[in-house]
C-alpha positions as CSV (number, residue, x, y, z in Angstrom):
1,X,0.0,-0.1,-0.2
2,X,2.8,2.4,0.9
3,X,4.4,1.9,-3.0
4,X,0.9,2.6,-4.3
5,X,0.1,5.9,-2.2
6,X,3.8,7.1,-2.6
7,X,3.0,7.2,-6.4
8,X,0.1,9.6,-6.2
9,X,1.0,13.2,-7.5
10,X,1.0,15.4,-4.2
11,X,2.3,12.7,-1.4
12,X,5.1,13.8,0.4
13,X,5.5,10.9,2.6
14,X,4.1,7.7,3.7
15,X,4.7,5.8,7.0
16,X,2.8,2.4,7.7
17,X,2.6,0.9,10.9
18,X,1.1,-2.8,10.3
19,X,1.4,-3.5,14.1
20,X,-0.6,-0.4,15.1
21,X,-2.8,-0.7,12.0
22,X,-1.9,3.0,10.9
23,X,-1.0,4.7,7.9
24,X,0.3,8.4,7.9
25,X,0.2,10.4,4.7
26,X,1.5,13.6,4.6
27,X,0.1,15.7,1.5
28,X,1.9,18.5,-0.2
29,X,0.4,21.8,-0.2
30,X,-2.1,22.6,-3.1
31,X,-2.5,19.0,-3.7
32,X,-5.6,17.7,-5.8
33,X,-5.8,14.2,-3.9
34,X,-9.1,13.4,-2.6
35,X,-9.8,11.4,0.6
36,X,-12.3,9.2,-1.4
37,X,-9.1,8.4,-3.8
38,X,-7.2,7.6,-1.0
39,X,-9.7,5.2,0.8
40,X,-10.2,3.5,-2.7
41,X,-6.4,2.9,-3.0
42,X,-6.3,1.5,0.2
43,X,-9.2,-0.4,-0.3
44,X,-7.8,-1.7,-3.6
45,X,-4.3,-2.8,-1.7
46,X,-6.6,-5.1,0.4
47,X,-6.8,-2.8,3.7
48,X,-9.9,-1.0,5.2
49,X,-9.8,2.8,5.3
50,X,-11.0,4.0,9.0
51,X,-11.5,7.6,10.5
52,X,-8.8,9.8,9.2
53,X,-7.0,12.7,11.4
54,X,-6.7,15.6,8.9
55,X,-5.7,19.1,8.6
56,X,-7.2,21.1,5.9
57,X,-7.4,24.7,4.6
58,X,-10.8,25.8,3.1
59,X,-13.5,28.3,3.5
60,X,-16.5,27.9,6.1
61,X,-20.0,27.4,4.6
62,X,-23.4,26.5,5.7
63,X,-24.6,23.1,4.6
64,X,-28.5,22.2,5.9
65,X,-28.3,24.7,8.7
66,X,-25.2,23.4,9.9
67,X,-21.3,24.7,9.5
68,X,-19.3,22.7,6.7
69,X,-16.3,23.5,5.1
70,X,-15.7,23.5,1.4
71,X,-11.8,22.2,1.0
72,X,-9.5,24.7,-1.1
73,X,-8.4,23.3,-4.5
74,X,-11.0,20.6,-4.3
75,X,-14.8,19.9,-4.7
76,X,-14.8,18.3,-1.4
77,X,-17.2,19.6,1.2
78,X,-17.0,18.4,5.1
79,X,-19.8,18.7,7.6
80,X,-18.5,19.9,10.9
81,X,-19.7,18.1,14.0
82,X,-18.3,18.9,17.5
83,X,-15.8,17.1,19.3
84,X,-17.2,16.6,22.9
85,X,-13.8,17.2,24.5
86,X,-13.3,20.3,22.3
87,X,-16.4,22.0,21.6
88,X,-15.1,25.5,21.5
89,X,-14.0,25.0,17.6
90,X,-17.3,24.1,16.6
91,X,-18.9,27.0,18.4
92,X,-16.5,29.6,17.0
93,X,-17.1,28.0,13.2
94,X,-20.7,28.3,13.8
95,X,-20.3,32.3,15.2
96,X,-18.2,33.1,12.2
97,X,-20.8,31.8,10.2
98,X,-23.8,33.5,12.0
99,X,-21.4,36.9,11.8
100,X,-21.0,36.5,8.3
101,X,-17.0,36.0,8.8
102,X,-16.9,32.7,7.3
103,X,-13.6,33.5,5.5
104,X,-10.6,31.0,4.7
105,X,-9.8,28.9,8.0
106,X,-7.4,25.8,9.0
107,X,-8.7,23.1,10.7
108,X,-8.0,20.0,12.3
109,X,-10.1,17.1,13.2
110,X,-11.3,13.2,12.5
111,X,-12.7,12.6,9.1
112,X,-15.2,9.9,9.1
113,X,-16.3,8.0,6.1
114,X,-20.1,8.3,5.3
115,X,-22.2,5.0,5.7
116,X,-23.8,6.0,2.3
117,X,-21.4,7.2,-0.8
118,X,-24.0,9.9,-1.6
119,X,-23.7,11.7,2.0
120,X,-20.9,14.1,2.8
121,X,-17.9,13.2,5.0
122,X,-18.4,14.4,8.4
123,X,-15.3,15.9,10.2
124,X,-15.3,16.2,14.0
125,X,-13.8,19.4,14.7
126,X,-11.0,19.5,17.2
127,X,-9.3,23.2,16.1
128,X,-10.1,26.1,14.1
129,X,-7.5,28.9,13.0
130,X,-8.8,31.8,10.8
131,X,-6.0,32.2,7.9
132,X,-5.4,35.8,6.1
């Protein structure tokens, strides 16, 4: 799997631990790789893609009355849900949207694959930082 992922344009590094059942994939800024593409590649190599810890830059938007992010340079939109241990980041996202200060942000969280492929991915938001 490491070799297949490493061949994708935009991948900076891949570290795989079979013992911990974890793959750490670092992408270059401005890459065009989608989470769906990575999940499919992992599946094609005989593994199961699970939740992913991600850091992304994008624009806060509203989807169905809830905060979401449109990931910069892609057509990906992730719904944002609060992390029970860190609810302030989600409150800040909702407040920025309500004040029409959405703008560009950098966020970190856990991306969960949707049960239905026609649904949006959901990101449990852990941190949010406004970008200039």
